[in-house]
N, C-alpha and C positions, 0 to 999 in steps of 0.2 A: 569711726570703725576700727577696732583693733586689729593686730597682725593675726591673731588667732581666727578672728572672723574671716579675714582674707584667705587664710590657709583653708579654712571650710569652703569658701567659694571655689577655690582652685580644686579642691577634692571633688566638690559637685560637678565642675566641669569635666574632670576626668571620668566620674561615673557616668556622665552622660555620653562621653565618647566611647566607653566599653559598651553602654547600651545601644549606641548608634550601630555597633559592629554585630550585635546580636539579634536585634529586632527586625523584623520584615518590613518595617517602614523606611522610607528614603530619607537619607540625611546628607547635607552637605557639611564637610569637614575642611577647614583651611588652617594653614599655619604658614607664618611669614614674619615680617619685621614690621615695626611701627615707628612713626614720628610724632612727638608731642610738640605742639606749638603753643607757648605761653606768651607771645610776643605782646607787650604793652607800650604804647607810644607816649602815653602821659597818664597822669594820676586819675583820669576820668574813665579808665577802662574798668568799669565796676559792673556789679550785676545789672545795672540799668542799661548798659550797652545793648543795642538791638542790631538787627541784620542790616539796617540801612545806614548806620553810623559810619563816620569816616575811619574811625579806629578799627571797626569790624573789618573794613575792606583792606585796611592796611595789614591787619594780622592774617588776612586770608591770603594775600599775595606777596607776603615777605618771607623769604626763606632763610635769612641769616640767623633767625632766632630758633631753628628747628633744633629739638632735642633728640639725639640719636646716638645710641651706645652699642657696645658688644652684647648688651643683654636686652636689647630692644626685641622681645619676642611677642608674638601675637598668635593666640590660638582661638578658634570659634567652632561651633557646632550648631547647625540649624536643622531643624525638622521640617520637612515638606509637609504642610497641612492640606495641599490641594489648591486648585484654581489660582495658582501663582503666589499663595501666601505661605510664610514660613516663620517659625518662631524659634529663636535660639539663644545661647549664651556665648560670651566671649570673656577672655582675660588676656591682659597684656602686661608686660614687665618693661621698665626702661629706667633711664637716669636722667633727671632733670638738672640742668645747670644753666640754663638760659631763661631769664626774665619771667619769674614766676608771679611776683607781685610788682606793682608800680614802684615800690621803694626797696626792692630786694638788690643786693649786690650780686652782679654776674659772677660766673664760674663757680658757684656752690655745687656740691654734689649731693643730690636728694633722691633718696629712693622713690620710685613710682610704680605702684600697682593699680591696675583699673579692671573692674569687672562690670559687664553691662548684660542686661536682658533686654532683647530688641525683637520687635515685630516687623517683618520686612514684606513688600510686595514686589514681586517680579512679573510685570505684565508679559514679558517674552521669555518666560522660564524654559521654554522649549527650543529656544534658538541658541546658536553659538555665540551670538552677541547678546548678552543677558544683563540690561541695566536694571537698577532696583533702588527703591527708596525705603527708608525704615525710620522708626522712632522707638524709644523705650526709656528705661531708667537704668542708673547705675551708681556704682560707688568708686571714688578715686581716693587712694591712700598716698599722701605725699610726706615723706619724713615721719611715718607712723602716725599721721593725723588723717582722719577719713572725712570725706566729703560726699554728700549726695548730689545727684544731678540728673537733669533731663537730657537726652541726646537725640539729635536729629542728623540723619545721614543719607548719603547717596553713594552709589558705587556701581561698579560693572564687573561681570564675569565674562571672562573669554575662554570659551570652551574648545580645548584642542581636540578632544574625543568626547564620546558619550559619558566618560567618567571624569576626565582630568582636565584642568584649565587653570587660568591665572585670575586672581580676584583683587580688585582694588576697592578701597572703601575710605571715605572721609567722613567724619562725624564732628558735628558742633555740639559741645557738651556745656550746659548752662545750669547754674544754681541761682535761682531767683531770689532766694531768702537769706544768702549768707554773704560775707565778705570774700569769699572765695572766688577768684577771677575765673571766668569762662575760658574755654580753650578749644583747640582743634586737635583732633587726633587723625593721622592718616595711616592705613594698613595696606600692605601689599604682600601677597604671598601665593602659595599654591593652594588650589581648591580640589577636593576629591568628593565625587558624588558615590556614596556608598550604595551598593545594589541591594535590592530586597533579596532575601534568601531564595535561591533558585538552584536546588541541587542538581537538576538535569540540564542547567545552562541553556534553556530554550527561550529565555526572555520573558518568561511568564513566572512571576513570583509564586512561591509555594503556596501561599495564602489564597491564590486565585487558581492554581493549577490543579485540575482534576485528575491529571497523571503526573504527579510530581517527581517520579523516578525514571520517566521515559521523555526524552525530548519531543516536543510536539510544536503546535501552532497557536498563535494567540486566538485566531478565530474559533479554534476548537478548545478554548480554555486549557491550552497546554497539552492537549492530546494529539498523537500522532496521525498523519495521514500520508503513509509510506508512498503511495503511488501519485499523490498530488492531484486526485480527481475531485476534491471537494467534499468527500465523504470520509469522515474519521474512521481509522482502522476498526474501532470498537463496532461500528455499525456497517463496515465494509465486508460483504461476503467474499470480495476478491482483493484483499489489501495490497497485493503486490502488482496488480494489473489495473491500470486507469480504466474507469468505466463511467456509467451513467448513474445519476443520483436516483432516477426513477427505477433503476434495477439494482438497488443497494450496492452501487460502486462496482458492478460487473460490466465487462464490455458486451457488446452486441454487434458482431462483425457483419452479419448479413441484414441487420436492421429490421428483423421481423417481430421485435418486442419480446423476444426470449432470450435471455442472458445465456452467453456462450457456456457457462459452466453447467447449464441446464438444458442446452440445446443439443439435440442428437445429431442435427445437421447444421453445425455452426456456420457453414459457408453458403448455405441454400436458404433462401427465405421460406419459411413456412408458417404454420398456425401453432397457437398454443396448445390446442387440443391434441395435436399430433407431436408434441414435445420439440417444436421448432422445425420440424421437418416438412416438406411439401405434401399437401393432402388435397388433390385436385377436386375430390367430390365432397370434402369436408365432413368426413364421417368419423374423424378421429383416429383413422388408421392411416399411417405413414404410406406414401405411394410405393416405396420400396418393399413394403410388407403387404401392400393391397393388391390381392388378386384381381380385383375389379377397380382399378384406380379412378375410373370415371362413373361408377355406379355406387351409390352409398349402401353400405351394409355394415352390420356389426363386426366388432373385432373377433367375436367367437366364431364367424364364418370368414375370417381373413378378409374382411372388408367387403365381401360380396352380398348381393341380395339372397335371402334364404329360399331359394328355388330349387326344386327337385323334378325335373321334367319327367323321369322314367319312375318316379315314386319308389325308388329302392332304399330311401332312408339316406342317401349320400347327396349332399348338396351338388348342384352342377359345377360349381367352381373347383371341386376337388374330385369330381366324378370323371374318371378316364373313359367312361362309356355312358355319357349323359342321356343317350336315347336308348339305352339298353340296360334292363335291370340287372343289377349285379349285387355283390356283397360289399359291406364296408371293409372287410378284410382284404379284399382285392381291388380297392379303390374304386368301387361302383361297378366293376366289370364282372361278367360271370366267371364262376370259378373254373379252373382248369380240369376238364373231365375227360373220360375215355375217347369221346369223339374229337375233343381238342387235340389229344395225343396222337390220334390217327392222322388228323390234319396236319399237325406239326410235322410228322414222320414224312408225309407226302411233300409237304412244303420245303422241307430242308434237303430233299433229294437233289443231288447236283452240286452239293458244296464239297468240291474236290481239290486236293493239294496238287501243286507242281511237283515233279519228281526231285526227291532228295532236298526239299525246300519247305519252308514254314508258310509260304504265301499260297493263296487260293489262285484258281485260274481266274481271268478278268471277269468272265461272266458270273462265277461263283462270289465275287466280291460284291457285285451288284445285288445278288440275291441275299447276301448277308444283310444288307442295309434293310431290306424288306423285312427279314426275319426279326432284326433288332426292334423295329417298330412294333411288331406283332407280340413278342414276349414281354414288351415293356407294360403291356396292358394287364399283365398278370402279375400284380405287384406282391401278392402273397405266396407266389410259387417259386421255388428254388429249382433252377435248370441244371442238369448235368451236361457239360460240353465234352462229348467223347471224340477223341481223334484217333483215327486208324491209319495203318500203313499197309503196303503191299508186302509180299514175302521176300523181296530181294534184300540182301544183307543179313547179318546175323540177328538172331532173336534179341539179344541184348541191345544191339544198336538200334533196331526198330523200336524197341520199347521206349528208349530214351528219346528217339525222334518223335514219337507219338506224344510223349510227355510235353516236349517243347511245343508241338503243334497245338495241343489243347491249351496251352498258357497263351500262345499267341492269338487264338481266337477269342478267348476270354478278354484280352486286352482290347481287341478291335471292338467287341460288344460294349465293353465299357466307354470306349471312345464315342460309340453311337448313342450313348445315353442310358444304357442298361446298368442299373446299380449293381455293384459288385456283391452285395449280400444276396442277389438272386442268381449268382453264377458259381459253379463248381467245375474245375478243370479236371479232366481224367484221361490219361493216356491208355489206349487199349492195345497198342503194339500191332502185331499181324494175326492175332488170335482169331478174330472174327470176320473172315472174308465173306463178301457177298457175291463174289464171281471168281472164276478161276484166275490164278496168277501166271497161267502159262501164256497168256496173250496179253497184248499192250492195253487193250480196251478193258479187259477184266482187272488188270493192276490199277488202271486210273479209277476204275469204280470203287476198289478197295481203299484208295488214298482219299479217305472221305471224313466228313463231320456229321455226327448225328446229335441231336439236341432233344433230351428226354426230361421229363419232370421227375423230380426227387419224390420217391414215395415214403410216406409216413412210416 
């Protein structure tokens, strides 16, 4: 083999090195030093020499004839084929000055170039201690003369980390058909395991990564699972909060089978039909909104049965007067009429204020509670709350006092459950007395409250 051919082999090796860095396949690349051993004990060390011969054993265990120089460089690249097998190429350079042939004179300085193609088997390729065996073919050039050979080798890789380690290899190289002596070569160097292309650095190669630009997990083909709940983000409706696979990755704090993000009552066990809220009668209406929580009824009737005891068209659950026919506008109660106005006037007689104060007499406070319960039944009627004073003090002061008194009574009625929309405060001052202001009893009667319906 000529020098040009060896240069072509070296170029091929370099090309493989570049390819190893660019491909997504895994490669082992090593660089180090080599020792060439051509030791011959007698003229009989020829191609017929075999592994069990005495000269072979002498050559294997004798170190005084090692050829090592400042240009003893070793380079190799092996492609991982899977299942512990790899195929590669190696090139080495050295200077030989010890025992090349049986009749050679020592201390010659002969150039040495070797190129091998080798098939290896690493049974423990995933371990830190990684022994291997190999065989292949190669060419050796000594002093510009090329010889072909078979090579058989053993070695050991010691990995310091997932990618870096120390590699040792010994090869026996045999040419059975020429006068070229067989020899040993020992290589020692650093080894680097190239990573498959993995742009998001998640340990999943891009060729297998379904999310190559986002770090993920191997069990999800490189896609992320931010909350580590076993559901990949692409399928997780709650990707930042750990949840259940059965609920698309969302949590269920109350364990009712409704995911918290869809559960209207996430801390109270409920039913799916009521959006995760309690539903005692299982009518699909949440108990909080169900006016009849223990009697099934449609949502259109607030969860109550569609019963109307007085047949006024207003269901009992929303009928303030379920046993008395009324109108829907007045929540099932009779409309406020002239008779009701007369009754209200009589009923409110006795609502009197304490002198110069906004409070009613104690007995008037008790009466106000009963009045509030009565006027709440007229939901469609707006009532005017009129407050009056006696004639003591100036006209202006009495007007202001009556305004304040009217507001005070409205607030009391609201606290008793009367809606604000049904109340209007109006101060009447001293203008409409119902008794003489000359005597104490008459003045007390004039310090009064009157409740009247607002006329349309």
